[in-house]
N, C-alpha and C positions, 0 to 999 in steps of 0.2 A: 856107534861111531859112523860118521859120514865119510864114505870113500869117494873121492873125486877121480874120475877116469879120464884117460885120453881116448877119445872115440876112434882114433885111427889105429890104435894098438890094443885097446881094451885093458891097458895097464893102469894100475893105481898111481896117480900123480901125487895125491895128498890125502891124508886122513885128518879129519877135523871133528872136534866135539860139537855136535849141533846145538844151537841156541834153544832156549826154552822161553815160555811166556815170561818168566821172571827176568830173563836176560833182556827181553824186549822192553819190559817195564824199566829196567835199569838204564837202558840206552835212552829211552824217552826222558827219564829223569835227568840224565846228563845233558841232553839237548835243551831241556827246559831251563836248567840252571845256567847254561851258557848263553841263552837267548837274549837276556837284557843287555849284556855287554856287547854282543855282536850287533844287535839292532842299534845300539847307541853310538857305534863307531861312525866317525865322520865319513861321508860317502867316498871322499878321496882316499881315506885310509883303507876302507873295504876294497876299493879298486886296486890299491897297491898289493894287498894280500892275495887277491885273485890273480893278478898278473904274475906274482911270484909263483903261485901254484901252477899257472899255465906254463911258465918257463920250466918249472921242475918236471912237468909232464912231457914237455919237449925233450928234456935231457934224458928221460927214462923211456923214450919212444920205442927203441928196439927191444928192450927188456920186456916192456908191456906187450908188445906185439908177439913176441915168442911165447910168452906165458898164455896169451889169449889163444894162439894157435894150438898149443899143447892141450889146453882145457876144452876147446870147442871143436878142434879138427879142421878149422877153416884154413885155406891157403895162406901162407905167410904174407904174400903180397896184399891180400885182402885185409889181414890184421894190421899191417903197416898203415894202410889207408884209413882204417877205422881209428887207430891210435892218433893219427894225424888230426882226424876230426875231433877227437876228444880234446886235444890241446887247443884246437881252433875254437871250439865251443867256449872254453874258459877264457881265451883271449877276447872273444866277442863280448861275453857278458861282463868281463872285467871293466869294460867301458860304460856299463849301464847304471851303476849306483848313482852317478851324477846326472843321469838322464831320466830318473823317475820323477817326471814333472807332473804338477797338478794344473788346475785351471783357476782363473779368476772370472767370476760370473757377476755381471751387473744386476743388482737387485735394488728394490726400493728401500731407502733408509739406511743403506750401508753397503758393504762389499762382502761377497761370498767367495771363499777359496776352498779348493779341494787338495787333499794330500793322498799319496799312495803309501800305504803303511803295510808292513809285513804281517803275515798271518800268525807266526809263532813257530811251533815245531811241526814239520811236515814229514810224513812217512812216504817213502819211495819204494815201490815194489817193481822189480825189473825182471825181464825174461832171460832165457839162456841163449837166444840166437845172436844177439849183439850186446853182450853183457855190459861192458864198460861204456860203449858208445851211447846206448839208450840211457844208462845211468847219468851220463854227463848232460844229456838233454834236460834232465830234471834237476840235477844238483846245481848246475851253474846258474840258471835263473833264480832258483830258490835262494841260494847264497847271496847273489847280487842284490836281491830284494830285501835282505836282512833277516831271512829265516834261518833257523838251525834245522838239522835233518837227521833222520834215521833211515839208512839204506838197507833194504833186504834184497840181496841178489838171489838168483835161482840156486837151488841146492846143487844142480849139476855143474854150474859154472861160477863159483864164488871167488876164484883166485885173483882176478884183476881188481875186483872191488876191495878185497883185503889189502892188496898192494897199494891201491889208491889211498886208503886210509893212512897207511904209513907215509906215503909221499906227502899227503896234505899236512900231516903233523910236522914232518921235517921241513916243509916249506914255510912254516910259521903260522898255520891256521890254529886258532886257540883250541884248547882242549874242550871237547864236548860239542863243538860246532858240527863236526862230521862224525857220525857213528855208523858202524857197519855191524849187522847181526846176520849170521848165517844159520838158517833153520828152516823147517818145513812151513810152507805157506798156510797149511791147515792150522798151525799153532802160532808161529811167529807173525806171519802176515796177517792172520785174523786178529791177533792182539793189537797190532798197529791200527787196523781199521776200527776196532772197537774202543781203543784207548781214549779217555776223555781229554787228555792233554795233547792229543794230536789234532791239529787244526785242519789238516788236509791230507788226503792220500792221492798220490799220482801213481797210476798202475799201467803197465804195458803187458799184454798177454791175451789170452783167449776171450772171446765174447762171453762164454758161459761163466768164467770166473769173474769177469768184469760186472756181469749182472749181479752176482752175489755181493761183490764189494759195494756196488751202488746201493743195494738194499741194506747192507749192514751199516754203511756210513750214515744212513738216514737216522739211526738211533741217536747220534750226537750232532746231527745237521752238519756233517763234515763237508767241506768243499772237495770235489773230486775232479781229476783229469783222467780220462780213460782212453788209451790208444789200444784198440782191440783188433779183431780179425779182419781179413780182407779176401776178396776173390776178384781181383782187379782185371779189367778188360784191356787188352791190347788190340785196338781197332785198326785194321789195315784196309784202306780203300784201294780200288783198282788203279787209281792214278798215283799211288805212292811210289817212292823209290823202293821197289820190291827187294832188290838185292840188299840194300842197307837195312830195311826192316827185318828181313829174314835172317840176316847175319847177326843182328842184335837181339832178336826175340829170345834165343836160348839163354843168353846172359841175363835177360830180364826176369827169367823164371828159375833158372838153374843156379844162379849166383847164390852163395851160401847154402848150396845143396837144396835150394827151394825153401829153406827155412826162413822165410821173410814175409811179413804181413803185407808188404808192398808188391810181392811177386805178381807179375802179369800172367797169372795161371789160367786165364782164358784168352785165347787168341781168336778174335773175330775177324774173318777174312771174307771180303766180297767174293761172291760165288764165281764170278767170271775169271778170277785169278787164283782160285783156291788150290788147284793142283800145282800150278806154277810156283806158288808160295811154298808149298810143302817140299817141292823138289829143291828150291833154293835154300831151304832151312836145313835139309838133311846133312850136308857136310859140316855145318856148324855144330850139330848135335853129335854126330858120330865122331867128329874130330876133337870133342871136348876132352881135355886131359883130366882124368879123375884119379887121384892117388895121394901120395905122401904130401902132407901139408907143408913140409919144409923144403920140398923141391920147388925151386923158383918158377918152374914152368907149369905147376899144377893150377888148374882153373876151378876144380871142385873137389871138396873133401868128403868125408863120411857124414852120415846122419849122427845125431847127438847120442842116440842110445839104441839098444836092441829093441826095446818096446816101441820106440818111435819108428824104427825101420819096419817092424811088423805092421804097424798102423798104415804107413805109406803104401806098403805092398798090397794091402787089402783093397786099394783103389785100382789095382791092375790085376784082376782075376784072369784066369786062362782064356776066357772068351772076350777079353777087352780088345777094342779096336786099335791095337798098337801099330802105328804107322812108321815110327822111327824109334829105335832103341840104341842108346849109347853103350859104352863099356864101363865096367867098374872092377876094381881089384877083387881077388878072392882071398880067403884066409882071415886073419884077425882084423878086426875093425868093423864098424857098422856101415858097410858100403851098400850103395844102391845106385843103379845106373840112371842117367837121364832118360826119360820116356816121353814120347809124344803120342797122344791119343787123337785119332782123327778118322772120319768126321765124328763129332760128338754132338748130341742134342743138349741144349742149355739146361734141360731139366734133369739130365743124368747126374748121378751121385758125384762123379768125378768133376763135373762142371759146376755143381751147386755148392759143394762143401769145401771148406778150406783144408787142403791136403797137407800143406806145410812140408812139402818134399819136392823132389825133382820130377814132377809129373805135370804135364800141361795138356789141356783140352783145346783142340782147334775146332772152331764152330763156323760154318758158313752163314753169311747173311746176304739179303737180296738188294737192299738199298739203304739210304741214310736213315730213314725212319726205322727200318728193321734193325739196323746196327744199334741205334739208341735204345730201342726197346729191349734188345738182348743184353746190352751193357747194364741197363737199369734193373733187369729181372733177377735181383739178388737181394738178400738182406743186408749185404755189405756195401760200403761206399768209401773206400780208403784212398785208392790211387788209380792209375791207369795211363794209357797213352793213346794218341791218335796219329795215324800215319796217312798223310795226304799232301799233295802239292797245291791244293786249292785252299788259299788262306782264309777265304770267307767261310768255307765249309769247316775248316779246322776250328775257328772261333765259335761258329754256330753249334757244332757238336760238343765242343768243350763246355759251353754254357748249358747244354741239355743233359749231359751225363751227370748223374747224382753221385759225385765223389768229391772228396776234400782236396785232393792233389792230383793234377793231371798235366801231362807233358805232351807237346806236339812235336812229332818227328824226333823223339828222344824217349829214353826209358828211365831217366833219372827222376827221383822223387824228393830227395832230401838235400837241403842247403841250410847252413847254419843261420843265415840272415832272413830266411823266409818261413812262413808258418807251415806246420805239418800237423795233420789230424784228419779225422774221418767224419762222414755223415752216416745216417741211419745206425745200424748196429756195429759200425766200425769205431764208435767212440764218442766222447764228449770232450770238448776243449781243444786247444791247440798247443803244440810245443814248438820251440825254436823261434827265431826272430824276436822282434819286440813284443809280439802278441803273447808270448809265454809269460812275460812279466805281469801282465794283467791278471793271470791266474794264480800268482803267488803273492798277490797284494789285495788289500781291501781299499775301497775309496772312502776316505773320511771327509765329511763336509763341515766347514767352519764358517759361521756367519759373524761378521764384525759390524756392530752398529756404529754409524757415523753421525747419528742424530745429536743435536745439541741438547743439553739439559734444559 
């Protein structure tokens, strides 16, 4: 029996019977059976169903947010924002079925046209840190393009995915178009990757697991989208608005208790303002409210599990250069305080590895070239930020840093209408925006001869 816990209390929220490989096969069979009719729907009809689903998600906003907070421990304000994005994502892609346009290509002897056609059944494997949000990034474009799907949520956080399946059916989505299976990745996830009737797998999670999925998908030449780990740099130049940069830096890494692949978990600060920046950052760290997820003032909740807390703590041994340490509750719950390590060498374990917790490494740099060198000295390339009042420098450095998503004088990474994804070992492909649709469709080329007999 799978016990789903509340990380803030360690209490059992739900007990579920975990799915098996046979259950995964059955879900794929349902999706395959539903695919021809879903694909054949007129684009306007598919749009109407997706809009109806988006409206239903709007109506269930508070219930979904409270369920997400109970299952993940994240502050209720964060969950409300995430559920708002889930509905926004479906509203956005509801407009896309009628915008899946092809090309006409002038060729000798006739005319050539292209069509964007769905792949078939897609398998979606999502993590525990943003359970329904990241699922929506995959489900909405997949459905808009005419695919059917099997969603496998993380075992730790399956509740909003199961609720989504109910909402989708009640909103009028045809049986078999959306299927949710809750089970271990080593069995259920692996089966989706290997299954010959699954045309594509979209995965968000660790780089190590992503490598395995990429290798296994090769057996059936599956399409893959992989959104993997990160160790993003938050680059602060001496001419930046230091007060604004220092006040926002903790949120950029401690949001969601640091359990975010986009977390700016390396702060690179120009040496001349290094000490001043740390001083400005301290009150934002020590003043961060860590506690009850359902307290409206809470800014950070617990970590997801006891095992994960132990892993995060391993990056802060007794001799670690702790410059600032925040507070966290004692007693039940998987609590861990926000921690700032400084100064840190970019080769240190805490600066090189993805911690996935509320621990940030602050690293000094000498000049622009040194900042770029340090930012790029990682296997990852997902997100990041640049803080400077020099517009030319901002654009120059943004072009030189090897990362898929970067912000200037801001720490935000994700918008529904813009592409999201990484370089290097942070992944393959893009999610969100119109770019995601390219990865849930194939291009078909059709030539029509106009030559006379």
